[in-house]
Every structure is written in structure tokens, then in C-alpha cells.
PDB file of N, CA, C and O in Angstrom:
ATOM      1  N   ILE A   1      15.190 -27.910 -10.193  1.00  0.00           N
ATOM      2  CA  ILE A   1      13.756 -28.117 -10.252  1.00  0.00           C
ATOM      3  C   ILE A   1      13.276 -28.835  -8.989  1.00  0.00           C
ATOM      4  O   ILE A   1      12.180 -28.554  -8.502  1.00  0.00           O
ATOM      5  N   ALA A   2      14.059 -29.731  -8.467  1.00  0.00           N
ATOM      6  CA  ALA A   2      13.658 -30.459  -7.261  1.00  0.00           C
ATOM      7  C   ALA A   2      13.507 -29.509  -6.079  1.00  0.00           C
ATOM      8  O   ALA A   2      12.615 -29.691  -5.250  1.00  0.00           O
ATOM      9  N   ALA A   3      14.371 -28.494  -5.992  1.00  0.00           N
ATOM     10  CA  ALA A   3      14.284 -27.545  -4.877  1.00  0.00           C
ATOM     11  C   ALA A   3      12.960 -26.787  -4.932  1.00  0.00           C
ATOM     12  O   ALA A   3      12.328 -26.566  -3.899  1.00  0.00           O
ATOM     13  N   PHE A   4      12.539 -26.390  -6.129  1.00  0.00           N
ATOM     14  CA  PHE A   4      11.263 -25.689  -6.277  1.00  0.00           C
ATOM     15  C   PHE A   4      10.108 -26.586  -5.851  1.00  0.00           C
ATOM     16  O   PHE A   4       9.246 -26.170  -5.077  1.00  0.00           O
ATOM     17  N   ALA A   5      10.091 -27.800  -6.349  1.00  0.00           N
ATOM     18  CA  ALA A   5       9.013 -28.738  -6.014  1.00  0.00           C
ATOM     19  C   ALA A   5       8.990 -29.025  -4.518  1.00  0.00           C
ATOM     20  O   ALA A   5       7.923 -29.078  -3.906  1.00  0.00           O
ATOM     21  N   ASN A   6      10.159 -29.207  -3.939  1.00  0.00           N
ATOM     22  CA  ASN A   6      10.218 -29.468  -2.493  1.00  0.00           C
ATOM     23  C   ASN A   6       9.654 -28.297  -1.702  1.00  0.00           C
ATOM     24  O   ASN A   6       8.913 -28.497  -0.739  1.00  0.00           O
ATOM     25  N   CYS A   7      10.000 -27.075  -2.103  1.00  0.00           N
ATOM     26  CA  CYS A   7       9.507 -25.888  -1.395  1.00  0.00           C
ATOM     27  C   CYS A   7       8.000 -25.723  -1.620  1.00  0.00           C
ATOM     28  O   CYS A   7       7.258 -25.434  -0.680  1.00  0.00           O
ATOM     29  N   ALA A   8       7.557 -25.902  -2.847  1.00  0.00           N
ATOM     30  CA  ALA A   8       6.136 -25.741  -3.153  1.00  0.00           C
ATOM     31  C   ALA A   8       5.274 -26.737  -2.383  1.00  0.00           C
ATOM     32  O   ALA A   8       4.119 -26.448  -2.070  1.00  0.00           O
ATOM     33  N   ASN A   9       5.821 -27.884  -2.084  1.00  0.00           N
ATOM     34  CA  ASN A   9       5.077 -28.915  -1.362  1.00  0.00           C
ATOM     35  C   ASN A   9       5.228 -28.825   0.154  1.00  0.00           C
ATOM     36  O   ASN A   9       4.653 -29.627   0.889  1.00  0.00           O
ATOM     37  N   ASP A  10       5.997 -27.856   0.612  1.00  0.00           N
ATOM     38  CA  ASP A  10       6.194 -27.626   2.048  1.00  0.00           C
ATOM     39  C   ASP A  10       5.476 -26.324   2.389  1.00  0.00           C
ATOM     40  O   ASP A  10       5.910 -25.250   1.973  1.00  0.00           O
ATOM     41  N   VAL A  11       4.387 -26.410   3.139  1.00  0.00           N
ATOM     42  CA  VAL A  11       3.557 -25.244   3.400  1.00  0.00           C
ATOM     43  C   VAL A  11       4.350 -24.094   4.036  1.00  0.00           C
ATOM     44  O   VAL A  11       4.077 -22.931   3.736  1.00  0.00           O
ATOM     45  N   PHE A  12       5.301 -24.384   4.885  1.00  0.00           N
ATOM     46  CA  PHE A  12       6.072 -23.319   5.538  1.00  0.00           C
ATOM     47  C   PHE A  12       7.037 -22.657   4.562  1.00  0.00           C
ATOM     48  O   PHE A  12       7.178 -21.434   4.561  1.00  0.00           O
ATOM     49  N   CYS A  13       7.697 -23.453   3.739  1.00  0.00           N
ATOM     50  CA  CYS A  13       8.606 -22.897   2.731  1.00  0.00           C
ATOM     51  C   CYS A  13       7.822 -22.072   1.710  1.00  0.00           C
ATOM     52  O   CYS A  13       8.240 -20.975   1.339  1.00  0.00           O
ATOM     53  N   ALA A  14       6.694 -22.600   1.263  1.00  0.00           N
ATOM     54  CA  ALA A  14       5.875 -21.885   0.280  1.00  0.00           C
ATOM     55  C   ALA A  14       5.362 -20.567   0.866  1.00  0.00           C
ATOM     56  O   ALA A  14       5.390 -19.537   0.193  1.00  0.00           O
ATOM     57  N   ALA A  15       4.897 -20.598   2.108  1.00  0.00           N
ATOM     58  CA  ALA A  15       4.412 -19.371   2.746  1.00  0.00           C
ATOM     59  C   ALA A  15       5.525 -18.347   2.895  1.00  0.00           C
ATOM     60  O   ALA A  15       5.311 -17.162   2.641  1.00  0.00           O
ATOM     61  N   ASP A  16       6.706 -18.785   3.301  1.00  0.00           N
ATOM     62  CA  ASP A  16       7.855 -17.876   3.418  1.00  0.00           C
ATOM     63  C   ASP A  16       8.201 -17.252   2.072  1.00  0.00           C
ATOM     64  O   ASP A  16       8.551 -16.073   2.004  1.00  0.00           O
ATOM     65  N   THR A  17       8.105 -18.030   1.012  1.00  0.00           N
ATOM     66  CA  THR A  17       8.406 -17.532  -0.330  1.00  0.00           C
ATOM     67  C   THR A  17       7.431 -16.429  -0.724  1.00  0.00           C
ATOM     68  O   THR A  17       7.845 -15.393  -1.244  1.00  0.00           O
ATOM     69  N   VAL A  18       6.147 -16.643  -0.482  1.00  0.00           N
ATOM     70  CA  VAL A  18       5.138 -15.637  -0.815  1.00  0.00           C
ATOM     71  C   VAL A  18       5.337 -14.385   0.037  1.00  0.00           C
ATOM     72  O   VAL A  18       5.277 -13.269  -0.481  1.00  0.00           O
ATOM     73  N   ILE A  19       5.571 -14.557   1.316  1.00  0.00           N
ATOM     74  CA  ILE A  19       5.801 -13.409   2.211  1.00  0.00           C
ATOM     75  C   ILE A  19       7.013 -12.604   1.747  1.00  0.00           C
ATOM     76  O   ILE A  19       6.955 -11.376   1.693  1.00  0.00           O
ATOM     77  N   ASN A  20       8.098 -13.278   1.415  1.00  0.00           N
ATOM     78  CA  ASN A  20       9.306 -12.584   0.958  1.00  0.00           C
ATOM     79  C   ASN A  20       9.066 -11.845  -0.354  1.00  0.00           C
ATOM     80  O   ASN A  20       9.554 -10.728  -0.530  1.00  0.00           O
ATOM     81  N   TYR A  21       8.323 -12.452  -1.277  1.00  0.00           N
ATOM     82  CA  TYR A  21       8.011 -11.813  -2.559  1.00  0.00           C
ATOM     83  C   TYR A  21       7.179 -10.556  -2.336  1.00  0.00           C
ATOM     84  O   TYR A  21       7.477  -9.500  -2.895  1.00  0.00           O
ATOM     85  N   MET A  22       6.136 -10.673  -1.519  1.00  0.00           N
ATOM     86  CA  MET A  22       5.268  -9.524  -1.269  1.00  0.00           C
ATOM     87  C   MET A  22       6.007  -8.422  -0.504  1.00  0.00           C
ATOM     88  O   MET A  22       5.743  -7.239  -0.721  1.00  0.00           O
ATOM     89  N   THR A  23       6.915  -8.793   0.376  1.00  0.00           N
ATOM     90  CA  THR A  23       7.723  -7.802   1.091  1.00  0.00           C
ATOM     91  C   THR A  23       8.652  -7.077   0.119  1.00  0.00           C
ATOM     92  O   THR A  23       8.789  -5.855   0.177  1.00  0.00           O
ATOM     93  N   LYS A  24       9.278  -7.827  -0.760  1.00  0.00           N
ATOM     94  CA  LYS A  24      10.210  -7.235  -1.728  1.00  0.00           C
ATOM     95  C   LYS A  24       9.500  -6.247  -2.657  1.00  0.00           C
ATOM     96  O   LYS A  24      10.040  -5.182  -2.954  1.00  0.00           O
ATOM     97  N   PHE A  25       8.303  -6.592  -3.114  1.00  0.00           N
ATOM     98  CA  PHE A  25       7.609  -5.773  -4.103  1.00  0.00           C
ATOM     99  C   PHE A  25       6.498  -4.907  -3.522  1.00  0.00           C
ATOM    100  O   PHE A  25       5.688  -4.355  -4.267  1.00  0.00           O
ATOM    101  N   ARG A  26       6.455  -4.784  -2.202  1.00  0.00           N
ATOM    102  CA  ARG A  26       5.443  -3.960  -1.521  1.00  0.00           C
ATOM    103  C   ARG A  26       5.443  -2.555  -2.113  1.00  0.00           C
ATOM    104  O   ARG A  26       6.466  -1.871  -2.101  1.00  0.00           O
ATOM    105  N   GLN A  27       4.278  -2.124  -2.637  1.00  0.00           N
ATOM    106  CA  GLN A  27       4.162  -0.794  -3.231  1.00  0.00           C
ATOM    107  C   GLN A  27       2.691  -0.428  -3.410  1.00  0.00           C
ATOM    108  O   GLN A  27       1.806  -1.282  -3.359  1.00  0.00           O
ATOM    109  N   ASP A  28       2.460   0.851  -3.618  1.00  0.00           N
ATOM    110  CA  ASP A  28       1.117   1.371  -3.844  1.00  0.00           C
ATOM    111  C   ASP A  28       0.796   1.251  -5.329  1.00  0.00           C
ATOM    112  O   ASP A  28       1.060   2.172  -6.101  1.00  0.00           O
ATOM    113  N   CYS A  29       0.233   0.129  -5.724  1.00  0.00           N
ATOM    114  CA  CYS A  29      -0.024  -0.148  -7.135  1.00  0.00           C
ATOM    115  C   CYS A  29      -1.158   0.688  -7.720  1.00  0.00           C
ATOM    116  O   CYS A  29      -1.117   1.055  -8.894  1.00  0.00           O
ATOM    117  N   ASN A  30      -2.166   0.990  -6.912  1.00  0.00           N
ATOM    118  CA  ASN A  30      -3.335   1.692  -7.443  1.00  0.00           C
ATOM    119  C   ASN A  30      -3.309   3.194  -7.192  1.00  0.00           C
ATOM    120  O   ASN A  30      -4.256   3.894  -7.550  1.00  0.00           O
ATOM    121  N   GLY A  31      -2.242   3.698  -6.585  1.00  0.00           N
ATOM    122  CA  GLY A  31      -2.060   5.137  -6.432  1.00  0.00           C
ATOM    123  C   GLY A  31      -2.980   5.811  -5.430  1.00  0.00           C
ATOM    124  O   GLY A  31      -3.218   7.014  -5.531  1.00  0.00           O
ATOM    125  N   ASP A  32      -3.509   5.057  -4.455  1.00  0.00           N
ATOM    126  CA  ASP A  32      -4.398   5.678  -3.472  1.00  0.00           C
ATOM    127  C   ASP A  32      -3.677   6.142  -2.213  1.00  0.00           C
ATOM    128  O   ASP A  32      -4.317   6.580  -1.256  1.00  0.00           O
ATOM    129  N   GLY A  33      -2.343   6.049  -2.206  1.00  0.00           N
ATOM    130  CA  GLY A  33      -1.566   6.513  -1.063  1.00  0.00           C
ATOM    131  C   GLY A  33      -1.415   5.493   0.049  1.00  0.00           C
ATOM    132  O   GLY A  33      -0.785   5.780   1.066  1.00  0.00           O
ATOM    133  N   LEU A  34      -1.980   4.307  -0.125  1.00  0.00           N
ATOM    134  CA  LEU A  34      -1.900   3.239   0.874  1.00  0.00           C
ATOM    135  C   LEU A  34      -1.311   1.981   0.237  1.00  0.00           C
ATOM    136  O   LEU A  34      -1.426   1.766  -0.969  1.00  0.00           O
ATOM    137  N   VAL A  35      -0.686   1.166   1.064  1.00  0.00           N
ATOM    138  CA  VAL A  35      -0.301  -0.173   0.632  1.00  0.00           C
ATOM    139  C   VAL A  35      -1.173  -1.117   1.445  1.00  0.00           C
ATOM    140  O   VAL A  35      -0.969  -1.296   2.646  1.00  0.00           O
ATOM    141  N   ASP A  36      -2.151  -1.719   0.767  1.00  0.00           N
ATOM    142  CA  ASP A  36      -3.120  -2.554   1.465  1.00  0.00           C
ATOM    143  C   ASP A  36      -3.417  -3.818   0.670  1.00  0.00           C
ATOM    144  O   ASP A  36      -2.717  -4.157  -0.283  1.00  0.00           O
ATOM    145  N   CYS A  37      -4.463  -4.494   1.085  1.00  0.00           N
ATOM    146  CA  CYS A  37      -4.853  -5.759   0.484  1.00  0.00           C
ATOM    147  C   CYS A  37      -5.050  -5.629  -1.032  1.00  0.00           C
ATOM    148  O   CYS A  37      -4.672  -6.525  -1.786  1.00  0.00           O
ATOM    149  N   GLU A  38      -5.626  -4.542  -1.463  1.00  0.00           N
ATOM    150  CA  GLU A  38      -5.861  -4.344  -2.895  1.00  0.00           C
ATOM    151  C   GLU A  38      -4.545  -4.302  -3.663  1.00  0.00           C
ATOM    152  O   GLU A  38      -4.440  -4.874  -4.748  1.00  0.00           O
ATOM    153  N   ASP A  39      -3.542  -3.628  -3.105  1.00  0.00           N
ATOM    154  CA  ASP A  39      -2.238  -3.576  -3.768  1.00  0.00           C
ATOM    155  C   ASP A  39      -1.610  -4.964  -3.858  1.00  0.00           C
ATOM    156  O   ASP A  39      -0.986  -5.306  -4.862  1.00  0.00           O
ATOM    157  N   PHE A  40      -1.778  -5.764  -2.799  1.00  0.00           N
ATOM    158  CA  PHE A  40      -1.225  -7.119  -2.837  1.00  0.00           C
ATOM    159  C   PHE A  40      -1.944  -7.981  -3.864  1.00  0.00           C
ATOM    160  O   PHE A  40      -1.335  -8.881  -4.442  1.00  0.00           O
ATOM    161  N   ALA A  41      -3.231  -7.724  -4.103  1.00  0.00           N
ATOM    162  CA  ALA A  41      -3.953  -8.436  -5.163  1.00  0.00           C
ATOM    163  C   ALA A  41      -3.386  -8.042  -6.528  1.00  0.00           C
ATOM    164  O   ALA A  41      -3.203  -8.899  -7.392  1.00  0.00           O
ATOM    165  N   TYR A  42      -3.109  -6.758  -6.724  1.00  0.00           N
ATOM    166  CA  TYR A  42      -2.487  -6.300  -7.971  1.00  0.00           C
ATOM    167  C   TYR A  42      -1.153  -7.022  -8.183  1.00  0.00           C
ATOM    168  O   TYR A  42      -0.891  -7.547  -9.266  1.00  0.00           O
ATOM    169  N   ILE A  43      -0.314  -7.045  -7.147  1.00  0.00           N
ATOM    170  CA  ILE A  43       1.000  -7.685  -7.248  1.00  0.00           C
ATOM    171  C   ILE A  43       0.845  -9.174  -7.540  1.00  0.00           C
ATOM    172  O   ILE A  43       1.587  -9.732  -8.348  1.00  0.00           O
ATOM    173  N   HIS A  44      -0.116  -9.814  -6.887  1.00  0.00           N
ATOM    174  CA  HIS A  44      -0.352 -11.243  -7.083  1.00  0.00           C
ATOM    175  C   HIS A  44      -0.642 -11.551  -8.550  1.00  0.00           C
ATOM    176  O   HIS A  44      -0.117 -12.521  -9.096  1.00  0.00           O
ATOM    177  N   VAL A  45      -1.463 -10.739  -9.180  1.00  0.00           N
ATOM    178  CA  VAL A  45      -1.881 -11.008 -10.552  1.00  0.00           C
ATOM    179  C   VAL A  45      -0.908 -10.432 -11.588  1.00  0.00           C
ATOM    180  O   VAL A  45      -0.583 -11.086 -12.579  1.00  0.00           O
ATOM    181  N   LEU A  46      -0.454  -9.208 -11.347  1.00  0.00           N
ATOM    182  CA  LEU A  46       0.327  -8.501 -12.365  1.00  0.00           C
ATOM    183  C   LEU A  46       1.837  -8.573 -12.153  1.00  0.00           C
ATOM    184  O   LEU A  46       2.606  -8.189 -13.034  1.00  0.00           O
ATOM    185  N   GLY A  47       2.260  -9.058 -10.998  1.00  0.00           N
ATOM    186  CA  GLY A  47       3.689  -9.143 -10.724  1.00  0.00           C
ATOM    187  C   GLY A  47       4.224  -7.887 -10.083  1.00  0.00           C
ATOM    188  O   GLY A  47       3.598  -6.828 -10.136  1.00  0.00           O
ATOM    189  N   GLY A  48       5.378  -8.011  -9.481  1.00  0.00           N
ATOM    190  CA  GLY A  48       5.984  -6.906  -8.755  1.00  0.00           C
ATOM    191  C   GLY A  48       6.436  -5.757  -9.623  1.00  0.00           C
ATOM    192  O   GLY A  48       6.533  -4.625  -9.150  1.00  0.00           O
ATOM    193  N   TYR A  49       6.716  -6.030 -10.895  1.00  0.00           N
ATOM    194  CA  TYR A  49       7.191  -4.968 -11.780  1.00  0.00           C
ATOM    195  C   TYR A  49       6.080  -4.404 -12.666  1.00  0.00           C
ATOM    196  O   TYR A  49       6.294  -3.405 -13.352  1.00  0.00           O
ATOM    197  N   GLY A  50       4.898  -5.026 -12.666  1.00  0.00           N
ATOM    198  CA  GLY A  50       3.864  -4.604 -13.601  1.00  0.00           C
ATOM    199  C   GLY A  50       2.562  -4.175 -12.975  1.00  0.00           C
ATOM    200  O   GLY A  50       1.539  -4.131 -13.659  1.00  0.00           O
ATOM    201  N   CYS A  51       2.567  -3.856 -11.697  1.00  0.00           N
ATOM    202  CA  CYS A  51       1.281  -3.594 -11.048  1.00  0.00           C
ATOM    203  C   CYS A  51       0.805  -2.159 -11.168  1.00  0.00           C
ATOM    204  O   CYS A  51      -0.364  -1.895 -10.887  1.00  0.00           O
ATOM    205  N   ARG A  52       1.631  -1.238 -11.563  1.00  0.00           N
ATOM    206  CA  ARG A  52       1.209   0.168 -11.633  1.00  0.00           C
ATOM    207  C   ARG A  52       0.660   0.510 -13.011  1.00  0.00           C
ATOM    208  O   ARG A  52       1.195   0.086 -14.036  1.00  0.00           O
ATOM    209  N   GLY A  53      -0.399   1.270 -13.013  1.00  0.00           N
ATOM    210  CA  GLY A  53      -0.947   1.781 -14.264  1.00  0.00           C
ATOM    211  C   GLY A  53      -1.678   0.748 -15.100  1.00  0.00           C
ATOM    212  O   GLY A  53      -2.050   1.041 -16.237  1.00  0.00           O
ATOM    213  N   ALA A  54      -1.891  -0.425 -14.588  1.00  0.00           N
ATOM    214  CA  ALA A  54      -2.577  -1.456 -15.351  1.00  0.00           C
ATOM    215  C   ALA A  54      -4.085  -1.314 -15.192  1.00  0.00           C
ATOM    216  O   ALA A  54      -4.564  -0.741 -14.214  1.00  0.00           O
ATOM    217  N   ASP A  55      -4.818  -1.833 -16.147  1.00  0.00           N
ATOM    218  CA  ASP A  55      -6.276  -1.787 -16.094  1.00  0.00           C
ATOM    219  C   ASP A  55      -6.797  -3.017 -15.372  1.00  0.00           C
ATOM    220  O   ASP A  55      -7.603  -3.776 -15.911  1.00  0.00           O
ATOM    221  N   PHE A  56      -6.330  -3.201 -14.157  1.00  0.00           N
ATOM    222  CA  PHE A  56      -6.655  -4.370 -13.353  1.00  0.00           C
ATOM    223  C   PHE A  56      -8.117  -4.408 -12.919  1.00  0.00           C
ATOM    224  O   PHE A  56      -8.711  -5.486 -12.920  1.00  0.00           O
ATOM    225  N   PRO A  57      -8.728  -3.272 -12.544  1.00  0.00           N
ATOM    226  CA  PRO A  57     -10.118  -3.331 -12.059  1.00  0.00           C
ATOM    227  C   PRO A  57     -11.120  -3.911 -13.062  1.00  0.00           C
ATOM    228  O   PRO A  57     -12.222  -4.287 -12.665  1.00  0.00           O
ATOM    229  N   SER A  58     -10.775  -3.993 -14.331  1.00  0.00           N
ATOM    230  CA  SER A  58     -11.712  -4.562 -15.302  1.00  0.00           C
ATOM    231  C   SER A  58     -11.514  -6.070 -15.485  1.00  0.00           C
ATOM    232  O   SER A  58     -12.206  -6.689 -16.294  1.00  0.00           O
ATOM    233  N   SER A  59     -10.587  -6.656 -14.749  1.00  0.00           N
ATOM    234  CA  SER A  59     -10.298  -8.089 -14.917  1.00  0.00           C
ATOM    235  C   SER A  59     -11.285  -8.953 -14.126  1.00  0.00           C
ATOM    236  O   SER A  59     -11.836  -8.503 -13.121  1.00  0.00           O
ATOM    237  N   PRO A  60     -11.508 -10.187 -14.575  1.00  0.00           N
ATOM    238  CA  PRO A  60     -12.378 -11.108 -13.825  1.00  0.00           C
ATOM    239  C   PRO A  60     -11.850 -11.385 -12.412  1.00  0.00           C
ATOM    240  O   PRO A  60     -12.643 -11.514 -11.480  1.00  0.00           O
ATOM    241  N   PHE A  61     -10.530 -11.478 -12.240  1.00  0.00           N
ATOM    242  CA  PHE A  61      -9.969 -11.713 -10.912  1.00  0.00           C
ATOM    243  C   PHE A  61     -10.343 -10.582  -9.970  1.00  0.00           C
ATOM    244  O   PHE A  61     -10.734 -10.822  -8.827  1.00  0.00           O
ATOM    245  N   TYR A  62     -10.224  -9.344 -10.448  1.00  0.00           N
ATOM    246  CA  TYR A  62     -10.518  -8.197  -9.588  1.00  0.00           C
ATOM    247  C   TYR A  62     -11.986  -8.183  -9.179  1.00  0.00           C
ATOM    248  O   TYR A  62     -12.316  -7.815  -8.051  1.00  0.00           O
ATOM    249  N   SER A  63     -12.847  -8.575 -10.074  1.00  0.00           N
ATOM    250  CA  SER A  63     -14.274  -8.649  -9.750  1.00  0.00           C
ATOM    251  C   SER A  63     -14.520  -9.652  -8.624  1.00  0.00           C
ATOM    252  O   SER A  63     -15.256  -9.352  -7.684  1.00  0.00           O
ATOM    253  N   ARG A  64     -13.920 -10.824  -8.707  1.00  0.00           N
ATOM    254  CA  ARG A  64     -14.066 -11.834  -7.653  1.00  0.00           C
ATOM    255  C   ARG A  64     -13.424 -11.364  -6.357  1.00  0.00           C
ATOM    256  O   ARG A  64     -13.984 -11.553  -5.277  1.00  0.00           O
ATOM    257  N   PHE A  65     -12.246 -10.750  -6.462  1.00  0.00           N
ATOM    258  CA  PHE A  65     -11.548 -10.225  -5.290  1.00  0.00           C
ATOM    259  C   PHE A  65     -12.399  -9.167  -4.579  1.00  0.00           C
ATOM    260  O   PHE A  65     -12.540  -9.198  -3.356  1.00  0.00           O
ATOM    261  N   SER A  66     -12.961  -8.240  -5.344  1.00  0.00           N
ATOM    262  CA  SER A  66     -13.766  -7.164  -4.762  1.00  0.00           C
ATOM    263  C   SER A  66     -15.005  -7.708  -4.067  1.00  0.00           C
ATOM    264  O   SER A  66     -15.368  -7.250  -2.984  1.00  0.00           O
ATOM    265  N   ASN A  67     -15.651  -8.680  -4.687  1.00  0.00           N
ATOM    266  CA  ASN A  67     -16.831  -9.280  -4.074  1.00  0.00           C
ATOM    267  C   ASN A  67     -16.457  -9.958  -2.759  1.00  0.00           C
ATOM    268  O   ASN A  67     -17.150  -9.781  -1.757  1.00  0.00           O
ATOM    269  N   CYS A  68     -15.393 -10.717  -2.748  1.00  0.00           N
ATOM    270  CA  CYS A  68     -14.928 -11.390  -1.533  1.00  0.00           C
ATOM    271  C   CYS A  68     -14.601 -10.367  -0.444  1.00  0.00           C
ATOM    272  O   CYS A  68     -14.956 -10.550   0.721  1.00  0.00           O
ATOM    273  N   ARG A  69     -13.929  -9.305  -0.832  1.00  0.00           N
ATOM    274  CA  ARG A  69     -13.554  -8.264   0.133  1.00  0.00           C
ATOM    275  C   ARG A  69     -14.806  -7.610   0.733  1.00  0.00           C
ATOM    276  O   ARG A  69     -14.847  -7.361   1.938  1.00  0.00           O
ATOM    277  N   ARG A  70     -15.817  -7.332  -0.080  1.00  0.00           N
ATOM    278  CA  ARG A  70     -17.066  -6.740   0.419  1.00  0.00           C
ATOM    279  C   ARG A  70     -17.749  -7.672   1.419  1.00  0.00           C
ATOM    280  O   ARG A  70     -18.230  -7.230   2.462  1.00  0.00           O
ATOM    281  N   VAL A  71     -17.788  -8.957   1.095  1.00  0.00           N
ATOM    282  CA  VAL A  71     -18.427  -9.944   1.996  1.00  0.00           C
ATOM    283  C   VAL A  71     -17.685  -9.986   3.328  1.00  0.00           C
ATOM    284  O   VAL A  71     -18.307  -9.989   4.391  1.00  0.00           O
ATOM    285  N   LEU A  72     -16.362 -10.018   3.268  1.00  0.00           N
ATOM    286  CA  LEU A  72     -15.567 -10.067   4.515  1.00  0.00           C
ATOM    287  C   LEU A  72     -15.747  -8.798   5.335  1.00  0.00           C
ATOM    288  O   LEU A  72     -15.871  -8.861   6.558  1.00  0.00           O
ATOM    289  N   GLN A  73     -15.761  -7.648   4.669  1.00  0.00           N
ATOM    290  CA  GLN A  73     -15.945  -6.396   5.403  1.00  0.00           C
ATOM    291  C   GLN A  73     -17.341  -6.334   6.026  1.00  0.00           C
ATOM    292  O   GLN A  73     -17.494  -5.843   7.144  1.00  0.00           O
ATOM    293  N   ALA A  74     -18.344  -6.819   5.327  1.00  0.00           N
ATOM    294  CA  ALA A  74     -19.697  -6.844   5.882  1.00  0.00           C
ATOM    295  C   ALA A  74     -19.793  -7.757   7.096  1.00  0.00           C
ATOM    296  O   ALA A  74     -20.608  -7.545   7.994  1.00  0.00           O
ATOM    297  N   ALA A  75     -18.939  -8.780   7.102  1.00  0.00           N
ATOM    298  CA  ALA A  75     -18.914  -9.725   8.228  1.00  0.00           C
ATOM    299  C   ALA A  75     -18.070  -9.206   9.396  1.00  0.00           C
ATOM    300  O   ALA A  75     -17.993  -9.850  10.442  1.00  0.00           O
ATOM    301  N   GLY A  76     -17.444  -8.052   9.218  1.00  0.00           N
ATOM    302  CA  GLY A  76     -16.659  -7.454  10.294  1.00  0.00           C
ATOM    303  C   GLY A  76     -15.181  -7.699  10.222  1.00  0.00           C
ATOM    304  O   GLY A  76     -14.460  -7.360  11.160  1.00  0.00           O
ATOM    305  N   ALA A  77     -14.695  -8.283   9.132  1.00  0.00           N
ATOM    306  CA  ALA A  77     -13.246  -8.493   8.988  1.00  0.00           C
ATOM    307  C   ALA A  77     -12.579  -7.154   8.711  1.00  0.00           C
ATOM    308  O   ALA A  77     -13.191  -6.278   8.101  1.00  0.00           O
ATOM    309  N   PRO A  78     -11.336  -6.981   9.148  1.00  0.00           N
ATOM    310  CA  PRO A  78     -10.643  -5.707   8.927  1.00  0.00           C
ATOM    311  C   PRO A  78     -10.328  -5.459   7.466  1.00  0.00           C
ATOM    312  O   PRO A  78      -9.747  -4.428   7.127  1.00  0.00           O
TER     313      PRO A  78
END
């Protein structure tokens, strides 16, 4: 348990953990033929083994995510 707490409290260790998780489970969760930010949102919420075929777009998280993404795209973010 101490190793987890130590890593979670170390920004570099925590970031490496998230990057490794997303790399391991990288997949096209929504079936649009791309692996993009939306797929990583699915993985974040539903997990690496449960992101396909889920009714994620009706969730409150997806609504907030979509709004944020629209604002960023309108501001010129990629």
C-alpha cells in the first residue's frame, strides 16, 4: 500500500502510470476507426476491458467531456 501512495503522490510516477495504462489498453472504443481523445475518455471511465459497446455517450461524464472538447476545438486546440 505504501508503494501505491508514494507513486500517487509523485507527479512523475503517477503520470507514467497513467501513460502506461493508456498505452496498454489503447483501442478504438467507439468503433469510428480512430484511436483518439474520445477513446481515451471511454477507457478512463469504463476501463481497458469494458470500453467497447457501452452506452457511454448518455453518461454525465461524457456530456461534460463533450462540452469541454467543443470549447477547446472552438479555441483552436487540436
